[in-house]
MMTF fields as JSON, N, C-alpha, C and O atoms, coordinates in Angstrom:
{
  "mmtfVersion": "1.0.0",
  "mmtfProducer": "UNKNOWN",
  "numBonds": 471,
  "numAtoms": 472,
  "numGroups": 118,
  "numChains": 1,
  "numModels": 1,
  "chainsPerModel": [1],
  "groupsPerChain": [118],
  "chainIdList": ["A"],
  "bondAtomList": [4, 2, 8, 6, 12, 10, 16, 14, 20, 18, 24, 22, 28, 26, 32, 30, 36, 34, 40, 38, 44, 42, 48, 46, 52, 50, 56, 54, 60, 58, 64, 62, 68, 66, 72, 70, 76, 74, 80, 78, 84, 82, 88, 86, 92, 90, 96, 94, 100, 98, 104, 102, 108, 106, 112, 110, 116, 114, 120, 118, 124, 122, 128, 126, 132, 130, 136, 134, 140, 138, 144, 142, 148, 146, 152, 150, 156, 154, 160, 158, 164, 162, 168, 166, 172, 170, 176, 174, 180, 178, 184, 182, 188, 186, 192, 190, 196, 194, 200, 198, 204, 202, 208, 206, 212, 210, 216, 214, 220, 218, 224, 222, 228, 226, 232, 230, 236, 234, 240, 238, 244, 242, 248, 246, 252, 250, 256, 254, 260, 258, 264, 262, 268, 266, 272, 270, 276, 274, 280, 278, 284, 282, 288, 286, 292, 290, 296, 294, 300, 298, 304, 302, 308, 306, 312, 310, 316, 314, 320, 318, 324, 322, 328, 326, 332, 330, 336, 334, 340, 338, 344, 342, 348, 346, 352, 350, 356, 354, 360, 358, 364, 362, 368, 366, 372, 370, 376, 374, 380, 378, 384, 382, 388, 386, 392, 390, 396, 394, 400, 398, 404, 402, 408, 406, 412, 410, 416, 414, 420, 418, 424, 422, 428, 426, 432, 430, 436, 434, 440, 438, 444, 442, 448, 446, 452, 450, 456, 454, 460, 458, 464, 462, 468, 466],
  "bondOrderList": [1, 1, 1, 1, 1, 1, 1, 1, 1, 1, 1, 1, 1, 1, 1, 1, 1, 1, 1, 1, 1, 1, 1, 1, 1, 1, 1, 1, 1, 1, 1, 1, 1, 1, 1, 1, 1, 1, 1, 1, 1, 1, 1, 1, 1, 1, 1, 1, 1, 1, 1, 1, 1, 1, 1, 1, 1, 1, 1, 1, 1, 1, 1, 1, 1, 1, 1, 1, 1, 1, 1, 1, 1, 1, 1, 1, 1, 1, 1, 1, 1, 1, 1, 1, 1, 1, 1, 1, 1, 1, 1, 1, 1, 1, 1, 1, 1, 1, 1, 1, 1, 1, 1, 1, 1, 1, 1, 1, 1, 1, 1, 1, 1, 1, 1, 1, 1],
  "groupList": [{"groupName": "MET", "atomNameList": ["N", "CA", "C", "O"], "elementList": ["N", "C", "C", "O"], "formalChargeList": [0, 0, 0, 0], "bondAtomList": [1, 0, 2, 1, 3, 2], "bondOrderList": [1, 1, 2], "singleLetterCode": "M", "chemCompType": "L-PEPTIDE LINKING"}, {"groupName": "LEU", "atomNameList": ["N", "CA", "C", "O"], "elementList": ["N", "C", "C", "O"], "formalChargeList": [0, 0, 0, 0], "bondAtomList": [1, 0, 2, 1, 3, 2], "bondOrderList": [1, 1, 2], "singleLetterCode": "L", "chemCompType": "L-PEPTIDE LINKING"}, {"groupName": "GLN", "atomNameList": ["N", "CA", "C", "O"], "elementList": ["N", "C", "C", "O"], "formalChargeList": [0, 0, 0, 0], "bondAtomList": [1, 0, 2, 1, 3, 2], "bondOrderList": [1, 1, 2], "singleLetterCode": "Q", "chemCompType": "L-PEPTIDE LINKING"}, {"groupName": "VAL", "atomNameList": ["N", "CA", "C", "O"], "elementList": ["N", "C", "C", "O"], "formalChargeList": [0, 0, 0, 0], "bondAtomList": [1, 0, 2, 1, 3, 2], "bondOrderList": [1, 1, 2], "singleLetterCode": "V", "chemCompType": "L-PEPTIDE LINKING"}, {"groupName": "ARG", "atomNameList": ["N", "CA", "C", "O"], "elementList": ["N", "C", "C", "O"], "formalChargeList": [0, 0, 0, 0], "bondAtomList": [1, 0, 2, 1, 3, 2], "bondOrderList": [1, 1, 2], "singleLetterCode": "R", "chemCompType": "L-PEPTIDE LINKING"}, {"groupName": "PHE", "atomNameList": ["N", "CA", "C", "O"], "elementList": ["N", "C", "C", "O"], "formalChargeList": [0, 0, 0, 0], "bondAtomList": [1, 0, 2, 1, 3, 2], "bondOrderList": [1, 1, 2], "singleLetterCode": "F", "chemCompType": "L-PEPTIDE LINKING"}, {"groupName": "GLY", "atomNameList": ["N", "CA", "C", "O"], "elementList": ["N", "C", "C", "O"], "formalChargeList": [0, 0, 0, 0], "bondAtomList": [1, 0, 2, 1, 3, 2], "bondOrderList": [1, 1, 2], "singleLetterCode": "G", "chemCompType": "PEPTIDE LINKING"}, {"groupName": "ALA", "atomNameList": ["N", "CA", "C", "O"], "elementList": ["N", "C", "C", "O"], "formalChargeList": [0, 0, 0, 0], "bondAtomList": [1, 0, 2, 1, 3, 2], "bondOrderList": [1, 1, 2], "singleLetterCode": "A", "chemCompType": "L-PEPTIDE LINKING"}, {"groupName": "ASN", "atomNameList": ["N", "CA", "C", "O"], "elementList": ["N", "C", "C", "O"], "formalChargeList": [0, 0, 0, 0], "bondAtomList": [1, 0, 2, 1, 3, 2], "bondOrderList": [1, 1, 2], "singleLetterCode": "N", "chemCompType": "L-PEPTIDE LINKING"}, {"groupName": "THR", "atomNameList": ["N", "CA", "C", "O"], "elementList": ["N", "C", "C", "O"], "formalChargeList": [0, 0, 0, 0], "bondAtomList": [1, 0, 2, 1, 3, 2], "bondOrderList": [1, 1, 2], "singleLetterCode": "T", "chemCompType": "L-PEPTIDE LINKING"}, {"groupName": "TYR", "atomNameList": ["N", "CA", "C", "O"], "elementList": ["N", "C", "C", "O"], "formalChargeList": [0, 0, 0, 0], "bondAtomList": [1, 0, 2, 1, 3, 2], "bondOrderList": [1, 1, 2], "singleLetterCode": "Y", "chemCompType": "L-PEPTIDE LINKING"}, {"groupName": "CYS", "atomNameList": ["N", "CA", "C", "O"], "elementList": ["N", "C", "C", "O"], "formalChargeList": [0, 0, 0, 0], "bondAtomList": [1, 0, 2, 1, 3, 2], "bondOrderList": [1, 1, 2], "singleLetterCode": "C", "chemCompType": "L-PEPTIDE LINKING"}, {"groupName": "TRP", "atomNameList": ["N", "CA", "C", "O"], "elementList": ["N", "C", "C", "O"], "formalChargeList": [0, 0, 0, 0], "bondAtomList": [1, 0, 2, 1, 3, 2], "bondOrderList": [1, 1, 2], "singleLetterCode": "W", "chemCompType": "L-PEPTIDE LINKING"}, {"groupName": "PRO", "atomNameList": ["N", "CA", "C", "O"], "elementList": ["N", "C", "C", "O"], "formalChargeList": [0, 0, 0, 0], "bondAtomList": [1, 0, 2, 1, 3, 2], "bondOrderList": [1, 1, 2], "singleLetterCode": "P", "chemCompType": "L-PEPTIDE LINKING"}, {"groupName": "SER", "atomNameList": ["N", "CA", "C", "O"], "elementList": ["N", "C", "C", "O"], "formalChargeList": [0, 0, 0, 0], "bondAtomList": [1, 0, 2, 1, 3, 2], "bondOrderList": [1, 1, 2], "singleLetterCode": "S", "chemCompType": "L-PEPTIDE LINKING"}, {"groupName": "LYS", "atomNameList": ["N", "CA", "C", "O"], "elementList": ["N", "C", "C", "O"], "formalChargeList": [0, 0, 0, 0], "bondAtomList": [1, 0, 2, 1, 3, 2], "bondOrderList": [1, 1, 2], "singleLetterCode": "K", "chemCompType": "L-PEPTIDE LINKING"}, {"groupName": "GLU", "atomNameList": ["N", "CA", "C", "O"], "elementList": ["N", "C", "C", "O"], "formalChargeList": [0, 0, 0, 0], "bondAtomList": [1, 0, 2, 1, 3, 2], "bondOrderList": [1, 1, 2], "singleLetterCode": "E", "chemCompType": "L-PEPTIDE LINKING"}, {"groupName": "ILE", "atomNameList": ["N", "CA", "C", "O"], "elementList": ["N", "C", "C", "O"], "formalChargeList": [0, 0, 0, 0], "bondAtomList": [1, 0, 2, 1, 3, 2], "bondOrderList": [1, 1, 2], "singleLetterCode": "I", "chemCompType": "L-PEPTIDE LINKING"}],
  "groupTypeList": [0, 1, 2, 3, 3, 4, 5, 6, 1, 3, 6, 7, 3, 8, 9, 6, 9, 5, 10, 6, 11, 10, 1, 1, 1, 8, 4, 12, 1, 13, 10, 10, 13, 7, 10, 3, 1, 7, 5, 1, 1, 14, 0, 3, 6, 14, 5, 5, 1, 8, 9, 10, 5, 9, 10, 4, 9, 4, 13, 9, 12, 4, 15, 5, 1, 1, 5, 13, 1, 9, 8, 1, 9, 8, 5, 9, 3, 9, 14, 3, 6, 3, 10, 3, 1, 3, 16, 12, 12, 6, 3, 6, 16, 6, 3, 7, 13, 1, 3, 7, 7, 3, 7, 7, 17, 13, 3, 9, 5, 3, 1, 14, 4, 4, 17, 1, 9, 6],
  "groupIdList": [1, 2, 3, 4, 5, 6, 7, 8, 9, 10, 11, 12, 13, 14, 15, 16, 17, 18, 19, 20, 21, 22, 23, 24, 25, 26, 27, 28, 29, 30, 31, 32, 33, 34, 35, 36, 37, 38, 39, 40, 41, 42, 43, 44, 45, 46, 47, 48, 49, 50, 51, 52, 53, 54, 55, 56, 57, 58, 59, 60, 61, 62, 63, 64, 65, 66, 67, 68, 69, 70, 71, 72, 73, 74, 75, 76, 77, 78, 79, 80, 81, 82, 83, 84, 85, 86, 87, 88, 89, 90, 91, 92, 93, 94, 95, 96, 97, 98, 99, 100, 101, 102, 103, 104, 105, 106, 107, 108, 109, 110, 111, 112, 113, 114, 115, 116, 117, 118],
  "secStructList": [7, 2, 2, 2, 2, 2, 2, 2, 2, 2, 2, 2, 2, 2, 2, 2, 2, 2, 2, 2, 2, 2, 2, 2, 2, 6, 6, 6, 1, 7, 2, 2, 2, 2, 2, 2, 2, 2, 2, 2, 2, 2, 2, 2, 2, 2, 2, 2, 2, 0, 0, 0, 0, 0, 1, 7, 7, 7, 7, 7, 2, 2, 2, 2, 2, 2, 6, 2, 2, 2, 2, 2, 2, 2, 2, 2, 2, 2, 2, 2, 2, 2, 2, 0, 0, 0, 0, 0, 6, 7, 7, 7, 6, 6, 6, 2, 2, 2, 2, 2, 2, 2, 2, 2, 2, 2, 2, 2, 2, 2, 2, 2, 2, 2, 2, 2, 2, 7],
  "xCoordList": [-7.718, -6.322, -5.789, -4.957, -6.282, -5.845, -6.241, -5.506, -7.405, -7.827, -6.855, -6.575, -6.338, -5.39, -4.103, -3.549, -3.641, -2.437, -2.688, -1.86, -3.83, -4.141, -4.293, -3.878, -4.884, -5.03, -3.654, -3.456, -2.714, -1.352, -0.678, 0.013, -0.878, -0.31, -0.888, -0.165, -2.194, -2.838, -2.29, -2.061, -2.081, -1.505, -0.122, 0.205, 0.689, 2.031, 1.967, 2.679, 1.11, 0.944, 0.408, 0.857, -0.547, -1.143, -0.11, -0.102, 0.747, 1.793, 2.744, 3.102, 3.147, 4.023, 3.353, 3.983, 2.077, 1.323, 1.216, 1.422, 0.894, 0.805, 2.126, 2.153, 3.208, 4.495, 4.928, 5.456, 4.704, 5.031, 4.225, 4.768, 2.921, 2.068, 2.523, 2.578, 2.849, 3.302, 4.571, 4.655, 5.541, 6.79, 6.547, 7.138, 5.684, 5.38, 4.646, 5.013, 3.607, 2.815, 3.616, 3.387, 4.557, 5.343, 6.29, 6.864, 6.454, 7.243, 6.522, 7.162, 5.18, 4.387, 3.55, 3.087, 3.355, 2.519, 3.327, 4.301, 2.931, 3.552, 3.313, 2.392, 4.14, 4.12, 2.762, 2.354, 2.05, 0.806, -0.301, -0.945, -0.559, -1.548, -1.127, -1.98, 0.161, 0.63, 0.335, -0.084, 0.554, 0.268, -1.215, -1.57, -2.074, -3.516, -4.006, -4.752, -3.599, -4.031, -3.516, -4.257, -2.275, -1.72, -2.468, -2.726, -2.812, -3.565, -4.929, -5.343, -5.628, -6.952, -6.869, -7.682, -5.903, -5.734, -5.429, -5.984, -4.556, -4.217, -5.394, -5.541, -6.226, -7.405, -8.392, -8.996, -8.56, -9.43, -8.852, -9.582, -7.556, -6.914, -7.06, -7.32, -6.896, -7.049, -8.467, -8.66, -9.444, -10.839, -11.027, -11.57, -10.582, -10.793, -9.949, -10.425, -8.72, -7.9, -8.507, -8.569, -8.952, -9.575, -10.903, -11.232, -11.658, -12.941, -12.734, -13.301, -11.919, -11.76, -10.794, -11.075, -9.676, -8.613, -8.74, -8.748, -8.84, -8.844, -10.137, -10.109, -11.279, -12.563, -13.396, -14.422, -12.96, -13.629, -15.135, -15.97, -15.427, -16.813, -17.022, -16.071, -18.254, -18.608, -18.574, -19.143, -17.911, -17.917, -19.284, -19.955, -19.673, -20.906, -20.593, -19.573, -21.472, -21.283, -21.345, -20.591, -22.227, -22.342, -21.023, -20.539, -20.447, -19.165, -18.064, -17.227, -18.082, -17.073, -17.137, -16.108, -18.356, -18.517, -18.201, -17.809, -18.369, -18.058, -16.586, -16.077, -15.914, -14.54, -13.579, -12.701, -13.696, -12.776, -12.821, -11.884, -13.891, -13.936, -12.807, -12.333, -12.368, -11.251, -9.971, -9.18, -9.765, -8.582, -8.66, -7.657, -9.842, -10.023, -9.779, -9.141, -10.285, -10.081, -8.6, -8.07, -7.941, -6.519, -5.739, -4.857, -6.061, -5.381, -5.603, -4.665, -6.815, -7.137, -6.396, -5.783, -6.457, -5.8, -4.28, -3.658, -3.693, -2.24, -1.832, -0.788, -2.639, -2.316, -2.343, -1.426, -3.388, -3.473, -2.34, -1.704, -2.097, -1.028, 0.333, 1.101, 0.642, 1.93, 2.05, 3.09, 0.997, 1.032, 1.265, 2.129, 0.489, 0.605, 1.994, 2.62, 2.459, 3.776, 4.895, 5.784, 4.852, 5.928, 5.787, 6.736, 4.602, 4.417, 4.27, 4.771, 3.606, 3.337, 4.321, 4.694, 4.745, 5.578, 7.037, 7.865, 7.365, 8.746, 9.366, 10.589, 8.539, 9.052, 9.629, 9.102, 10.686, 11.329, 10.418, 9.599, 10.575, 9.733, 9.894, 8.969, 11.044, 11.269, 10.601, 10.236, 10.44, 9.862, 8.355, 7.624, 7.9, 6.496, 5.488, 4.499, 5.698, 4.722, 4.625, 3.546, 5.744, 5.714, 4.965, 4.174, 5.207, 4.515, 3.014, 2.192, 2.664, 1.257, 0.586, -0.571, 1.301, 0.732, 0.446, -0.603, 1.371, 1.161, -0.008, -0.823, -0.091, -1.18, -2.539, -3.559, -2.561, -3.831, -4.339, -5.509, -3.489, -3.889, -5.127, -6.036, -5.214, -6.421, -7.708, -8.746, -7.631, -8.814, -9.229, -10.409, -8.264, -8.552, -9.067, -9.971, -8.496, -8.942, -10.404, -11.203, -10.744, -12.121, -13.105, -14.165, -12.757, -13.659, -13.807, -14.92, -12.709, -12.822, -13.584, -14.349, -13.392, -14.164, -15.653, -16.488, -15.971, -17.383, -18.002, -19.125, -17.278, -17.802, -17.914, -18.9, -16.913, -16.878, -17.638, -18.019, -17.863, -18.584, -19.947, -20.722, -20.239, -21.564, -21.74, -22.832],
  "yCoordList": [11.542, 11.169, 11.448, 10.708, 12.517, 12.866, 11.782, 11.512, 11.158, 10.058, 8.899, 8.255, 8.621, 7.516, 7.807, 6.919, 9.041, 9.429, 9.312, 8.768, 9.823, 9.728, 8.27, 7.899, 7.443, 6.017, 5.37, 4.564, 5.726, 5.203, 5.652, 4.865, 6.915, 7.415, 6.686, 6.327, 6.471, 5.736, 4.309, 3.772, 3.703, 2.356, 2.313, 1.381, 3.317, 3.373, 3.576, 2.912, 4.494, 4.729, 3.472, 3.101, 2.821, 1.612, 0.497, -0.223, 0.354, -0.672, -0.388, -1.29, 0.87, 1.238, 1.055, 0.602, 1.408, 1.237, -0.233, -0.613, -1.055, -2.492, -3.029, -3.735, -2.688, -3.246, -2.75, -3.517, -1.475, -0.931, -1.584, -1.926, -1.758, -2.431, -3.87, -4.36, -4.538, -5.923, -6.019, -6.856, -5.164, -5.208, -4.907, -5.541, -3.949, -3.588, -4.721, -5.095, -5.264, -6.334, -7.619, -8.386, -7.85, -9.073, -9.114, -10.161, -8.004, -7.993, -8.736, -9.31, -8.724, -9.324, -10.511, -11.295, -10.647, -11.729, -12.612, -12.154, -13.869, -14.706, -14.077, -13.279, -14.439, -13.753, -13.769, -12.752, -14.902, -14.95, -14.102, -13.351, -14.18, -13.245, -11.784, -10.924, -11.5, -10.135, -9.728, -8.6, -10.647, -10.396, -10.104, -9.121, -10.961, -10.806, -9.497, -8.755, -9.213, -7.986, -6.75, -5.781, -6.772, -5.652, -5.479, -4.353, -6.574, -6.528, -5.888, -5.016, -6.317, -5.761, -4.282, -3.486, -3.911, -2.504, -1.645, -0.557, -2.13, -1.345, -1.28, -0.293, -2.311, -2.282, -1.222, -0.524, -1.097, -0.057, 1.316, 2.213, 1.475, 2.737, 3.048, 4.192, 2.046, 2.219, 2.648, 3.489, 2.085, 2.464, 3.959, 4.669, 4.427, 5.838, 6.767, 7.829, 6.389, 7.216, 7.296, 8.372, 6.156, 6.166, 6.914, 7.61, 6.77, 7.469, 8.977, 9.695, 9.452, 10.897, 11.529, 12.604, 10.886, 11.496, 11.171, 12.078, 9.886, 9.504, 9.905, 10.568, 9.498, 9.704, 10.834, 11.206, 11.385, 12.519, 12.287, 13.055, 11.191, 10.804, 10.513, 10.49, 10.296, 10.056, 8.551, 7.768, 8.134, 6.707, 6.293, 7.063, 5.087, 4.51, 3.078, 2.507, 2.518, 1.125, 0.196, -0.776, 0.475, -0.368, -0.393, -1.46, 0.785, 0.869, 0.157, -0.542, 0.347, -0.281, -1.805, -2.479, -2.336, -3.791, -4.358, -5.519, -3.553, -4.008, -3.822, -4.497, -2.914, -2.575, -3.774, -3.809, -4.754, -5.905, -6.644, -7.373, -6.473, -7.093, -6.583, -7.304, -5.336, -4.821, -5.593, -5.872, -5.938, -6.714, -8.137, -8.689, -8.728, -10.07, -10.075, -10.983, -9.066, -8.957, -8.78, -9.423, -7.914, -7.692, -8.981, -9.311, -9.704, -10.969, -11.96, -12.633, -12.049, -12.982, -12.614, -13.468, -11.346, -10.903, -11.101, -11.585, -10.729, -10.885, -12.354, -12.732, -13.176, -14.607, -15.261, -15.998, -14.99, -15.528, -14.95, -15.662, -13.652, -13.004, -13.612, -13.843, -13.875, -14.482, -15.855, -16.185, -16.646, -17.979, -17.898, -18.586, -17.054, -16.926, -16.41, -16.923, -15.407, -14.846, -15.863, -15.957, -16.623, -17.58, -18.828, -19.236, -19.434, -20.734, -20.647, -21.519, -19.634, -19.552, -18.659, -18.949, -17.57, -16.597, -16.63, -15.911, -17.457, -17.618, -16.429, -16.296, -15.579, -14.436, -14.955, -15.911, -14.348, -14.783, -14.663, -13.749, -15.597, -15.64, -14.407, -14.039, -13.774, -12.584, -11.341, -10.437, -11.292, -10.118, -10.269, -9.278, -11.48, -11.727, -11.095, -10.521, -11.179, -10.55, -9.032, -8.456, -8.393, -6.947, -6.589, -5.646, -7.329, -7.099, -7.347, -6.567, -8.43, -8.75, -7.683, -7.334, -7.168, -6.126, -4.86, -4.24, -4.484, -3.296, -3.529, -2.631, -4.725, -5.042, -5.028, -4.767, -5.305, -5.348, -3.97, -3.826, -2.959, -1.625, -1.099, -0.61, -1.173, -0.644, -1.361, -0.725, -2.674, -3.441, -3.04, -2.812, -2.955, -2.58, -1.145, -0.848, -0.256, 1.128, 1.226, 1.895, 0.565, 0.625, 0.055, 0.635, -1.073, -1.68, -0.809, -0.611, -0.293, 0.546, 1.821, 2.299, 2.38, 3.578, 3.264, 4.058, 2.118, 1.732, 1.559, 2.005, 0.913, 0.673, 1.985, 2.214, 2.828, 4.029, 5.217, 6.12, 5.232, 6.376, 6.007, 6.889, 4.716, 4.301, 4.11, 3.76],
  "zCoordList": [-21.237, -21.127, -19.716, -19.193, -19.125, -17.771, -16.775, -15.826, -16.988, -16.109, -16.196, -15.185, -17.372, -17.549, -16.767, -16.119, -16.836, -16.098, -14.6, -13.868, -14.144, -12.716, -12.292, -11.194, -13.152, -12.869, -12.686, -11.777, -13.551, -13.437, -12.146, -11.499, -11.77, -10.516, -9.316, -8.387, -9.34, -8.245, -8.192, -7.108, -9.346, -9.377, -8.754, -8.019, -9.045, -8.465, -6.951, -6.198, -6.516, -5.076, -4.404, -3.319, -5.045, -4.483, -4.344, -3.345, -5.329, -5.26, -4.101, -3.343, -3.972, -2.862, -1.51, -0.554, -1.431, -0.185, 0.181, 1.334, -0.806, -0.573, -0.027, 0.982, -0.702, -0.316, 1.062, 1.867, 1.324, 2.642, 3.749, 4.799, 3.514, 4.508, 4.716, 5.844, 3.614, 3.706, 4.569, 5.467, 4.292, 5.056, 6.53, 7.404, 6.802, 8.182, 8.904, 10.017, 8.262, 8.879, 9.042, 9.977, 8.129, 8.171, 9.367, 9.668, 10.037, 11.27, 12.393, 13.276, 12.355, 13.429, 12.979, 13.808, 11.684, 11.162, 10.222, 9.625, 10.087, 9.052, 7.671, 7.498, 6.701, 5.414, 4.719, 4.157, 4.742, 3.975, 4.587, 3.854, 5.896, 6.468, 6.266, 6.044, 6.34, 6.091, 4.647, 4.386, 3.721, 2.305, 2.082, 1.432, 2.624, 2.419, 3.034, 2.395, 4.249, 4.915, 4.173, 4.002, 3.737, 2.968, 1.649, 1.223, 1.013, -0.238, -0.01, -0.774, 1.036, 1.334, 1.687, 1.216, 2.504, 2.868, 1.643, 1.49, 0.782, -0.407, -1.381, -2.102, -1.41, -2.27, -1.793, -2.608, -0.48, 0.072, -0.268, -0.69, -0.085, -0.443, -1.922, -2.295, -2.759, -4.2, -4.551, -5.429, -3.884, -4.125, -3.88, -4.727, -2.73, -2.397, -3.271, -3.672, -3.568, -4.46, -5.856, -6.451, -6.374, -7.697, -7.692, -8.653, -6.62, -6.542, -6.529, -7.352, -5.592, -5.417, -6.419, -6.949, -6.682, -7.483, -8.975, -9.807, -9.314, -10.724, -11.424, -12.46, -10.85, -11.528, -10.952, -11.522, -9.822, -9.195, -9.053, -9.532, -8.372, -8.15, -6.67, -5.889, -6.303, -4.911, -4.623, -5.384, -3.532, -3.178, -2.634, -1.946, -2.95, -2.409, -1.971, -2.357, -1.172, -0.761, -1.959, -2.025, -2.906, -4.094, -4.867, -5.247, -5.097, -5.797, -5.013, -5.585, -3.697, -2.848, -2.943, -2.991, -2.97, -3.027, -4.412, -4.529, -5.457, -6.815, -7.185, -8.08, -6.502, -6.851, -6.866, -7.729, -5.964, -6.043, -7.377, -7.703, -8.156, -9.482, -10.368, -11.246, -10.142, -10.938, -10.629, -11.53, -9.363, -8.986, -9.522, -9.975, -9.472, -10.014, -11.523, -12.056, -12.193, -13.64, -13.952, -14.858, -13.208, -13.412, -13.207, -13.999, -12.152, -11.879, -13.027, -13.455, -13.514, -14.601, -15.879, -16.52, -16.242, -17.469, -17.377, -18.322, -16.251, -16.125, -16.054, -16.583, -15.41, -15.326, -16.702, -17.067, -17.452, -18.819, -19.661, -20.439, -19.496, -20.252, -19.991, -20.925, -18.725, -18.381, -19.036, -19.606, -18.955, -19.553, -21.071, -21.613, -21.734, -23.19, -23.577, -24.504, -22.868, -23.183, -23.018, -23.864, -21.933, -21.667, -22.527, -23.197, -22.509, -23.167, -24.679, -25.388, -25.186, -26.623, -27.359, -28.496, -26.716, -27.416, -26.976, -27.536, -25.979, -25.569, -24.843, -24.798, -24.285, -23.516, -22.205, -21.636, -21.726, -20.486, -19.281, -19.19, -18.362, -17.164, -16.283, -15.558, -16.338, -15.526, -16.084, -15.332, -17.395, -18.055, -18.267, -18.257, -18.456, -18.799, -17.823, -18.279, -16.505, -15.607, -15.788, -15.651, -16.094, -16.306, -17.585, -17.598, -18.646, -19.91, -19.735, -20.216, -19.048, -18.824, -17.96, -18.194, -16.971, -16.106, -16.906, -16.74, -17.764, -18.602, -19.557, -19.774, -20.124, -21.043, -20.348, -20.986, -19.059, -18.317, -17.921, -17.567, -17.972, -17.521, -18.24, -17.568, -19.578, -20.229, -19.798, -19.619, -19.634, -19.223, -17.81, -17.545, -16.915, -15.538, -15.465, -14.683, -16.274, -16.306, -16.73, -16.075, -17.812, -18.325, -17.306, -17.071, -16.705, -15.728, -14.486, -13.998, -13.977, -12.778, -13.088, -12.251, -14.27, -14.654, -14.729, -14.297, -15.274, -15.383, -14.002, -13.767, -13.086, -11.741, -10.959, -10.26, -11.08, -10.236, -10.807, -10.061, -12.106, -12.68, -13.263, -13.635, -13.344, -13.796, -15.243, -15.691]
}
């Protein structure tokens, strides 16, 4: 259970890091390159925070190269979730992404734990 709490904390820190990097980079770069670079930087930070803090394991190149699969999985689950919530269940477009993001946490947690702890 403690890993789940730490995973949530890392997610919150990662979101703040992403947004801060995006705002900073967007001063000098167009919005999309700033977005992509901020996303990549926050993903690297998330890898190390999850490795050391959440799962208390040693980082390796193999884990580092597999870690983006957690982001791809999260994107897929939340994208499908948003569609299902809005189109099938009539949930509002403003709330659906938040509900889908919360629903994706267990899937992302399990996958990242599998990648980072073996």
